[in-house]
Residue frames relative to the residue before (quaternion, step in Angstrom):
aa qw qx qy qz dx dy dz
M 1.0000 0.0000 0.0000 0.0000 0.00 0.00 0.00
T 0.6369 0.5299 -0.3342 0.4493 3.60 1.01 -0.72
V 0.6220 0.5670 -0.3299 0.4276 3.47 0.99 -0.92
S 0.6834 0.4907 -0.2712 0.4676 3.53 0.85 -1.05
W 0.6364 0.4960 -0.3521 0.4743 3.58 1.03 -0.78
L 0.6678 0.4605 -0.3528 0.4664 3.67 0.79 -0.69
A 0.6522 0.4799 -0.3748 0.4515 3.60 0.93 -0.51
A 0.6088 0.5514 -0.3522 0.4486 3.62 0.96 -0.61
L 0.6413 0.5142 -0.2935 0.4881 3.47 1.09 -1.05
S 0.6939 0.4678 -0.3279 0.4384 3.67 0.69 -0.77
V 0.6018 0.5551 -0.3490 0.4560 3.51 1.11 -0.78
T 0.6854 0.5081 -0.2859 0.4363 3.49 0.91 -1.05
V 0.6296 0.5205 -0.3239 0.4772 3.50 1.06 -0.85
A 0.6613 0.5234 -0.3135 0.4364 3.57 0.83 -0.91
L 0.6617 0.5139 -0.2902 0.4624 3.55 1.02 -0.93
S 0.6728 0.4958 -0.3036 0.4575 3.48 0.92 -0.78
G 0.6181 0.5291 -0.3142 0.4892 3.53 1.24 -0.62
C 0.6132 0.5276 -0.3094 0.4998 3.58 1.10 -0.75
A 0.6921 0.4745 -0.3042 0.4509 3.59 0.87 -0.87
Q 0.5961 0.5390 -0.3806 0.4575 3.62 1.13 -0.38
L 0.6412 0.5447 -0.3025 0.4480 3.46 1.04 -1.03
Q 0.6945 0.4237 -0.3336 0.4763 3.70 0.73 -0.91
S 0.6820 0.4518 -0.3581 0.4500 3.70 0.79 -0.57
G 0.5147 -0.6599 0.4311 0.3373 3.63 1.08 -0.16
G 0.5903 -0.5797 0.3834 0.4104 3.51 1.15 0.14
S 0.5153 0.6694 -0.4095 0.3445 3.52 1.18 -0.10
G 0.7169 0.4631 -0.2375 0.4639 3.65 1.03 -0.60
K 0.0413 -0.8196 0.5713 -0.0124 3.45 0.44 1.33
G 0.6285 0.5217 -0.3551 0.4547 3.74 0.93 -0.48
S 0.6890 0.4577 -0.3390 0.4481 3.65 0.98 -0.58
A 0.6226 0.5153 -0.3504 0.4734 3.56 1.17 -0.46
G 0.6031 0.5113 -0.3767 0.4826 3.71 1.11 -0.45
S 0.6503 0.5192 -0.3116 0.4588 3.61 1.03 -0.73
G 0.6298 0.5511 -0.3073 0.4529 3.47 1.13 -0.80
E 0.6498 0.5041 -0.2907 0.4890 3.51 1.05 -0.93
E 0.6665 0.4989 -0.2957 0.4683 3.54 0.94 -0.79
A 0.6259 0.5320 -0.3215 0.4709 3.57 1.04 -0.60
A 0.6184 0.5476 -0.3118 0.4696 3.49 1.18 -0.88
R 0.7109 0.4758 -0.2893 0.4295 3.47 0.89 -1.08
N 0.6116 0.5590 -0.3214 0.4584 3.53 1.21 -0.68
E 0.6569 0.5049 -0.2985 0.4737 3.47 1.04 -0.92
E 0.6195 0.5601 -0.2992 0.4616 3.51 1.12 -0.95
A 0.6834 0.4601 -0.2966 0.4831 3.75 0.85 -0.89
A 0.6463 0.5109 -0.3476 0.4476 3.56 0.94 -0.75
Q 0.6545 0.5272 -0.2893 0.4583 3.50 1.04 -0.88
S 0.6255 0.5165 -0.2968 0.5038 3.65 1.11 -0.78
K 0.6591 0.5255 -0.3123 0.4381 3.54 0.97 -0.76
E 0.6166 0.5697 -0.2820 0.4644 3.47 1.27 -0.88
E 0.6804 0.4864 -0.2557 0.4849 3.43 0.99 -1.08
A 0.6362 0.5166 -0.3250 0.4719 3.59 0.96 -0.70
A 0.6334 0.5228 -0.2803 0.4969 3.57 0.98 -0.86
E 0.6743 0.4628 -0.2854 0.4996 3.62 0.80 -0.95
A 0.6678 0.4674 -0.3424 0.4672 3.72 0.87 -0.65
A 0.6427 0.4809 -0.3702 0.4676 3.60 1.01 -0.66
K 0.6184 0.5561 -0.3395 0.4394 3.59 0.98 -0.62
N 0.6476 0.5129 -0.2969 0.4789 3.45 1.03 -0.98
R 0.6554 0.5160 -0.3033 0.4607 3.60 0.87 -0.95
E 0.6459 0.4941 -0.3073 0.4943 3.67 1.01 -0.74
E 0.6788 0.4534 -0.3302 0.4740 3.62 0.88 -0.77
L 0.6334 0.5339 -0.3319 0.4512 3.52 1.02 -0.70
S 0.6402 0.5404 -0.2779 0.4699 3.56 1.10 -0.90
L 0.6609 0.4957 -0.2933 0.4811 3.60 1.08 -0.73
I 0.6103 0.5243 -0.3252 0.4969 3.51 1.14 -0.86
E 0.7031 0.4829 -0.2806 0.4402 3.67 0.69 -1.00
S 0.6459 0.5190 -0.2972 0.4745 3.59 1.05 -0.78
G 0.6200 0.5186 -0.3157 0.4970 3.60 1.23 -0.75
K 0.6173 0.5565 -0.3059 0.4644 3.61 1.06 -0.78
R 0.6572 0.5072 -0.2831 0.4803 3.58 0.93 -1.27
E 0.6705 0.4907 -0.3158 0.4581 3.64 0.88 -1.03
E 0.6266 0.5339 -0.3159 0.4717 3.61 0.83 -0.73
E 0.7013 0.4574 -0.2787 0.4704 3.59 0.80 -0.93
A 0.6176 0.5456 -0.3229 0.4655 3.44 1.12 -0.84
E 0.6417 0.5372 -0.2823 0.4690 3.68 1.06 -0.84
A 0.6447 0.5123 -0.3015 0.4806 3.47 1.00 -0.97
T 0.6278 0.5307 -0.3119 0.4763 3.62 0.93 -0.97
A 0.6644 0.4785 -0.3136 0.4809 3.57 0.71 -1.06
N 0.6424 0.5387 -0.3350 0.4300 3.74 0.84 -0.75
T 0.6797 0.4840 -0.2772 0.4764 3.43 0.96 -1.10
T 0.6765 0.5215 -0.3113 0.4166 3.56 0.89 -0.73
E 0.6243 0.5506 -0.2767 0.4802 3.40 1.23 -0.89
A 0.6369 0.4870 -0.3044 0.5142 3.67 1.06 -0.94
K 0.6833 0.4583 -0.3790 0.4236 3.71 0.74 -0.64
A 0.6409 0.5477 -0.3161 0.4352 3.55 1.13 -0.85
K 0.6081 0.5055 -0.3593 0.4956 3.64 1.13 -0.69
A 0.6547 0.5140 -0.3339 0.4424 3.62 0.81 -0.96
R 0.6521 0.5049 -0.3278 0.4608 3.68 0.91 -0.83
A 0.6556 0.5003 -0.3225 0.4646 3.67 1.01 -0.82
K 0.6478 0.5532 -0.3321 0.4050 3.41 0.92 -0.95
K 0.6585 0.5544 -0.2450 0.4461 3.50 1.20 -1.07
R 0.6538 0.5012 -0.2949 0.4841 3.43 1.11 -0.86
E 0.6184 0.5243 -0.3247 0.4872 3.63 1.10 -0.80
K 0.6482 0.5200 -0.2992 0.4689 3.65 0.89 -0.85
D 0.7117 0.4406 -0.2627 0.4799 3.52 0.89 -0.87
A 0.5623 0.5514 -0.3722 0.4912 3.59 1.08 -0.45
E 0.6845 0.4687 -0.3114 0.4634 3.63 0.82 -1.05
L 0.6308 0.5335 -0.3307 0.4563 3.66 1.00 -0.75
A 0.6484 0.5115 -0.3053 0.4741 3.58 0.99 -0.80
V 0.6360 0.5183 -0.3260 0.4697 3.63 1.08 -0.70
K 0.6550 0.4976 -0.3180 0.4714 3.51 1.00 -0.98
K 0.6431 0.5256 -0.3375 0.4431 3.63 0.92 -0.89
K 0.6646 0.4834 -0.3424 0.4553 3.61 0.83 -0.87
D 0.6065 0.5371 -0.3700 0.4548 3.63 1.05 -0.84
K 0.6928 0.4966 -0.3123 0.4193 3.53 0.69 -0.93
E 0.6473 0.5100 -0.3252 0.4639 3.59 1.02 -0.86
A 0.6333 0.5685 -0.2878 0.4392 3.46 1.05 -0.88
A 0.6578 0.5157 -0.2563 0.4855 3.49 1.09 -1.04
A 0.6269 0.5521 -0.2858 0.4696 3.51 1.09 -0.91
K 0.6622 0.4817 -0.3036 0.4871 3.57 0.91 -0.99
R 0.6506 0.5193 -0.3397 0.4378 3.62 0.85 -0.92
R 0.6734 0.4875 -0.3201 0.4544 3.62 0.90 -0.96
E 0.6176 0.5239 -0.3456 0.4740 3.64 1.06 -0.73
A 0.6781 0.4781 -0.3240 0.4546 3.60 0.83 -0.88
E 0.6167 0.5516 -0.3200 0.4615 3.56 1.05 -0.84
A 0.6825 0.4848 -0.2968 0.4594 3.60 0.93 -0.97
K 0.6192 0.5428 -0.3370 0.4565 3.59 0.97 -0.85
A 0.6561 0.5186 -0.2907 0.4648 3.56 0.95 -1.07
K 0.6831 0.5099 -0.2811 0.4409 3.48 0.93 -0.84
T 0.6430 0.5091 -0.2819 0.4979 3.41 1.06 -0.98
K 0.6598 0.4896 -0.3289 0.4655 3.68 0.83 -0.66
T 0.6631 0.4887 -0.2994 0.4815 3.45 0.86 -0.79
T 0.7220 0.4068 -0.3037 0.4702 3.72 0.71 -0.67
T 0.6617 0.5210 -0.3321 0.4247 3.53 1.01 -0.44
T 0.6943 0.4852 -0.2506 0.4688 3.51 1.22 -0.64
T 0.6202 0.5793 -0.3255 0.4169 3.57 1.18 -0.54
P 0.7497 0.3843 -0.2754 0.4631 3.58 0.68 -0.75
T 0.7101 0.4701 -0.2983 0.4310 3.63 1.04 -0.37
S 0.5135 0.6319 -0.4345 0.3851 3.46 1.16 -0.03
T 0.0384 0.7767 -0.6208 0.0995 3.65 -0.66 1.26
T 0.3069 -0.7064 0.6064 0.1978 3.42 -1.30 0.42
K 0.1529 -0.7550 0.6354 0.0536 3.53 -0.94 1.06
T 0.1568 -0.7617 0.6238 0.0783 3.55 -1.06 0.88
T 0.0487 0.7916 -0.6076 0.0425 3.53 -0.76 0.95
T 0.2624 -0.7397 0.5946 0.1747 3.47 -1.11 0.66
T 0.0843 -0.7999 0.5941 0.0105 3.59 -0.88 0.87
P 0.3694 -0.7443 0.4906 0.2624 3.47 -0.69 0.98
T 0.3772 -0.7231 0.5435 0.1988 3.65 -1.01 0.67
K 0.4430 -0.6824 0.4999 0.2969 3.43 -0.99 0.69
P 0.5309 -0.6317 0.4565 0.3327 3.61 -0.96 0.68
T 0.3412 -0.7390 0.5394 0.2155 3.45 -0.89 0.72
P 0.4979 -0.6491 0.4518 0.3559 3.57 -0.85 0.90
A 0.2593 -0.7308 0.6104 0.1616 3.46 -1.05 0.82
K 0.6329 -0.5465 0.4328 0.3369 3.33 -1.47 0.47
K 0.6947 0.4233 -0.2404 0.5295 3.37 1.18 -0.76
K 0.6221 -0.5606 0.3915 0.3814 3.28 -1.10 0.24
T 0.6306 0.5327 -0.3511 0.4420 3.52 1.06 -0.34
Q 0.2359 -0.7738 0.5782 0.1058 3.44 -1.10 0.94
T 0.1659 -0.7780 0.5993 0.0892 3.37 -0.99 0.84
K 0.4126 -0.7002 0.5392 0.2206 3.49 -1.04 0.74
T 0.2247 -0.7680 0.5817 0.1463 3.54 -1.02 0.77
A 0.5664 -0.5863 0.4640 0.3467 3.51 -1.14 0.56
P 0.4796 -0.6502 0.4718 0.3530 3.58 -1.07 0.65
V 0.3761 -0.7328 0.5241 0.2165 3.56 -1.28 0.61
E 0.3264 -0.7321 0.5587 0.2131 3.51 -0.91 0.71
V 0.1434 -0.7733 0.6176 -0.0006 3.51 -1.00 1.13
T 0.1834 -0.7741 0.6014 0.0741 3.53 -0.94 0.94
V 0.0539 -0.8013 0.5958 -0.0008 3.54 -0.73 1.04
K 0.2705 -0.7868 0.5443 0.1073 3.51 -0.85 1.09
S 0.1066 -0.8188 0.5588 0.0773 3.61 -0.60 0.76
E 0.2584 -0.7672 0.5530 0.1967 3.55 -0.88 0.65
């Protein structure tokens, strides 16, 4: 834009110079009005360029803000998806841990039941009762007479 502005200015200056030559330099008032017209044209052109530049900056700003908003939304969606995936994984891990605990508890319970059953079945058939008779020693009497006592029966239970 600046190059075209300079080109327009040089054309305007050249034309005003040519106009002075044709009039023979006698039209001092026409030269002043030509310079004024060139300045007015120049001012109008610079205003247009400034307005166009402002419009371009505004459009660029809108485009960039739209892109930033889209990027932020995409980032938020990605973050949310990752958080959901982590939560799902934690929930699944917790369920697996509960199942594992239940299995271990069931295995311990079965083992304890098996031990108790084995203990009960092994002790029941082997319990027998033995009866033995042991003679007792005679107790010394105060009198010189000794009496014999009857043997005592003792029952011993073995497991």
